[in-house]
C-alpha positions in Angstrom: 108.2 75.9 90.9 111.0 77.8 89.6 112.1 81.6 90.2 109.7 84.3 88.6 110.5 87.7 88.6 108.1 90.7 88.5 108.5 94.5 87.9 106.4 95.9 90.6 104.8 99.2 91.9 103.5 99.9 95.2 101.8 103.2 95.4 103.0 105.4 97.6 100.7 106.9 100.0 99.2 103.5 100.6 102.4 101.0 100.5 99.6 98.7 98.7 100.3 97.0 95.1 99.2 98.8 92.8 100.9 97.0 89.3 102.6 94.2 88.6 104.4 93.0 85.3 106.1 89.6 84.5 110.0 89.3 83.6 110.3 86.7 81.5 113.5 85.2 81.7 114.4 85.4 78.3 114.7 89.6 79.5 117.0 88.4 82.4 119.8 89.8 80.7 118.4 93.7 79.7 117.2 93.8 83.6 121.4 92.6 84.3 122.3 95.1 82.5 120.4 98.1 83.5 120.4 97.5 87.6 123.9 97.8 89.1 125.0 94.5 89.7 124.2 93.5 93.4 127.2 91.7 95.1 125.3 89.1 97.5 122.4 88.6 95.3 123.5 87.5 91.8 120.5 85.3 91.2 117.9 88.7 91.6 116.3 87.2 94.4 116.0 89.8 97.1 113.3 92.7 96.1 115.8 95.6 94.0 114.1 98.9 94.8 114.8 100.6 91.2 115.5 104.5 91.4 113.1 106.2 89.0 115.6 106.6 86.1 115.8 102.6 86.1 112.2 101.8 86.4 111.7 104.0 83.6 115.2 102.1 81.4 113.6 98.9 82.5 110.2 99.6 81.3 110.8 100.5 77.9 113.4 97.9 78.1 110.8 95.3 78.5 108.2 97.1 77.0 105.2 98.2 79.7 103.9 101.7 80.8 104.4 103.0 83.5 103.8 105.3 86.3 106.7 106.6 88.2 105.2 109.3 90.1 102.2 107.4 91.4 104.2 104.5 92.2 107.8 102.6 93.9 109.2 100.5 91.8 111.1 97.1 93.0 112.3 94.5 90.7 111.3 91.4 93.0 110.9 87.5 92.6 108.5 84.9 93.5 110.8 81.6 94.1 110.9 77.9 96.0 113.4 78.3 98.9 115.0 75.0 98.1 115.6 76.2 94.2 117.3 79.0 95.6 119.4 77.5 98.0 120.8 74.3 95.9 121.5 77.3 93.5 123.4 78.9 95.7 125.4 75.7 97.2 126.3 74.8 93.9 127.8 78.7 93.1 130.2 78.0 96.1 131.3 74.5 95.6 134.8 74.9 93.1 134.8 73.0 90.6 
């Protein structure tokens, strides 16, 4: 299993998942360009809360329609924890 990234919107009233869009690996450079650089999470594994402006910019970039007045949006990942640990460990090993 590999890491899969998603743009997810949660209903503001019920906090339930209202919409989800896959972010292809090819779109990750765009995602990284739109988001402020996460200091402790270079793999974008942890959920990343988006402001309205960031949500609109990201949605435009990946070509999806969103409802920023209805949902709170996040970039979230589904991952195999073993893969994440291996990536983080290898990033800490000096070359």
